[in-house]
C-alpha positions as CSV (number, residue, x, y, z in Angstrom):
1,M,78.6,111.0,112.5
2,K,79.5,108.8,109.7
3,I,80.2,105.2,110.4
4,L,81.6,102.5,108.0
5,V,80.4,98.9,108.9
6,T,82.1,96.0,107.1
7,G,80.5,92.5,106.9
8,C,77.0,93.6,106.1
9,S,76.1,90.5,104.3
10,G,76.7,88.6,107.5
11,F,74.4,88.0,110.6
12,S,76.3,90.4,113.0
13,G,77.2,93.1,110.5
14,S,73.7,93.4,109.0
15,L,72.0,93.7,112.3
16,I,74.6,96.4,113.8
17,A,74.4,98.3,110.5
18,K,70.6,98.3,110.6
19,E,70.4,99.4,114.3
20,L,73.0,102.2,113.6
21,S,71.3,103.3,110.5
22,S,68.4,104.8,112.7
23,Y,70.8,107.3,114.4
24,F,73.9,107.7,112.1
25,D,75.0,108.1,108.6
26,I,76.0,104.4,107.8
27,Y,78.0,103.1,104.9
28,G,78.0,99.3,104.7
29,I,80.4,97.0,102.8
30,Y,79.4,93.5,101.8
31,R,80.8,90.9,99.6
32,N,78.1,88.2,99.4
33,E,75.3,89.7,97.2
34,K,73.0,86.5,97.6
35,S,73.3,86.8,101.4
36,K,69.9,86.3,103.3
37,Y,71.1,88.8,105.8
38,L,71.1,91.6,103.3
39,R,67.3,91.6,103.7
40,N,67.8,92.9,107.2
41,L,69.0,96.2,105.5
42,D,65.9,96.8,103.4
43,N,64.1,100.1,104.2
44,T,67.1,101.5,105.9
45,S,69.0,104.7,104.9
46,L,72.3,103.2,104.8
47,K,74.6,103.3,101.7
48,L,75.7,99.8,100.7
49,F,78.8,98.9,98.6
50,N,79.5,95.5,97.3
51,L,83.3,95.6,97.7
52,D,86.3,93.5,98.5
53,L,88.2,95.3,101.2
54,N,91.4,95.0,99.2
55,K,89.8,97.5,96.9
56,I,88.8,99.9,99.8
57,H,90.6,102.8,98.0
58,T,87.8,102.7,95.2
59,L,85.5,104.5,97.8
60,N,87.7,107.5,98.2
61,K,85.4,109.5,96.0
62,K,82.1,108.2,97.4
63,I,83.2,108.6,101.1
64,K,85.1,111.9,101.7
65,E,85.3,111.4,105.6
66,I,84.5,108.7,108.1
67,D,84.4,109.0,111.8
68,I,84.2,105.4,113.0
69,V,85.0,101.9,111.3
70,I,83.3,99.1,112.9
71,H,85.2,96.1,111.1
72,I,83.1,93.0,111.5
73,G,83.6,91.2,108.1
74,S,86.1,88.4,107.8
75,T,86.6,85.1,106.2
76,S,86.0,82.2,108.7
77,P,87.7,78.8,108.4
78,N,86.0,75.9,107.0
79,N,86.9,72.9,104.8
80,K,86.6,74.9,101.7
81,I,89.0,77.9,102.9
82,N,92.7,77.6,102.7
83,N,95.3,79.6,104.7
84,Q,96.0,81.8,101.7
85,K,92.6,82.9,101.5
86,L,92.5,83.6,105.3
87,L,95.7,85.7,104.7
88,D,94.3,87.7,101.8
89,D,90.9,88.4,103.5
90,N,91.7,88.8,107.0
91,I,95.1,90.3,107.0
92,Q,95.9,91.9,103.7
93,A,92.4,93.2,103.4
94,T,92.1,94.5,106.9
95,T,95.6,96.1,106.7
96,K,94.3,98.1,103.6
97,L,91.3,99.0,105.5
98,I,93.3,100.2,108.5
99,D,95.4,102.3,106.1
100,W,92.4,103.7,104.5
101,S,90.9,104.7,107.9
102,I,94.1,106.5,108.8
103,K,94.0,108.5,105.6
104,K,90.6,109.3,106.2
105,K,91.5,110.6,109.8
106,C,89.0,108.2,111.3
107,K,88.6,108.8,114.9
108,K,87.8,105.3,116.2
109,F,88.5,101.7,114.7
110,I,86.3,98.9,116.3
111,F,87.6,95.5,115.3
112,F,85.6,92.4,115.9
113,S,88.3,89.8,116.6
114,S,87.6,86.4,118.1
115,M,87.9,84.0,120.9
116,S,90.1,82.0,118.6
117,A,92.8,84.5,119.3
118,F,93.3,82.8,122.7
119,G,93.8,79.3,121.1
120,D,93.9,76.7,123.9
121,V,92.2,78.2,126.8
122,T,93.4,76.7,130.1
123,A,92.4,79.5,132.5
124,K,89.1,79.4,134.6
125,V,88.3,83.0,133.8
126,V,89.0,84.6,130.2
127,N,89.9,88.3,130.1
128,E,92.4,90.6,128.2
129,K,95.3,89.1,130.3
130,T,94.6,85.6,129.3
131,P,97.5,84.3,127.3
132,S,97.3,83.2,123.7
133,I,98.4,79.6,123.5
134,N,98.5,77.6,120.3
135,P,96.0,79.5,118.2
136,D,94.8,78.0,114.9
137,F,95.6,79.9,111.7
138,Y,92.3,81.8,111.9
139,G,93.1,82.9,115.4
140,L,96.5,84.0,114.2
141,T,95.1,86.2,111.7
142,K,93.0,88.0,114.4
143,L,96.0,88.2,116.7
144,I,98.0,89.9,113.8
145,I,95.5,92.5,113.2
146,E,95.1,93.1,116.8
147,K,99.0,93.9,116.8
148,I,98.8,96.2,113.8
149,L,96.0,98.2,115.3
150,Y,97.9,98.3,118.6
151,E,101.0,99.7,116.7
152,N,98.9,102.2,115.2
153,R,97.0,103.4,118.3
154,T,98.5,106.8,118.5
155,I,97.2,107.8,115.0
156,L,94.0,105.3,115.0
157,P,92.5,104.8,118.3
158,S,91.0,101.4,118.4
159,V,89.4,98.5,120.4
160,S,89.6,94.8,119.6
161,I,86.7,92.8,120.9
162,R,87.2,89.0,121.2
163,L,83.5,87.9,121.2
164,P,82.8,84.3,121.9
165,G,79.8,84.4,119.5
166,I,76.7,86.6,118.6
167,I,73.4,85.0,119.1
168,G,70.0,85.8,117.9
169,P,67.4,84.6,115.2
170,G,69.4,82.9,112.4
171,S,72.7,82.9,114.2
172,K,75.2,80.2,113.6
173,R,78.9,78.9,114.3
174,N,78.6,79.5,118.2
175,W,78.0,77.0,121.0
176,L,74.6,78.7,122.0
177,S,73.1,78.3,118.6
């Protein structure tokens, strides 16, 4: 099985790609070549590409077919990131990845969304039926991609996972860390 994992220079992407590389043919995409998390991928068999997802088509000759895409990579908001950057990285680039996956006849697309898609949570229990109320711009980018995947569900089966955070040694940007 051939699996493409995005976000390999991040905490989650590097750990998932490393684990899967023991069992499957893994292609990893990363942007930050100075990331400490790339060290997690030393001594693995995965094939890494330093690539902006807006240029995913450049991998056509290197990756002939793909069974599963696990899309973990995204740009997170901070005071140095503007809304245009979030649009370019999270919507435009992911849309290109979705189109590429369809052309490759990918069998499954797994999207790491975010609890930010819910916005202001007023419910006692959060589940897939919890309404999205006033999400921030980052949350909106996640909702838009979820909708695009839903609209393409007959040609690209997918699942969107709204994680509250991923924890482990070196994790950050979640309430448990």
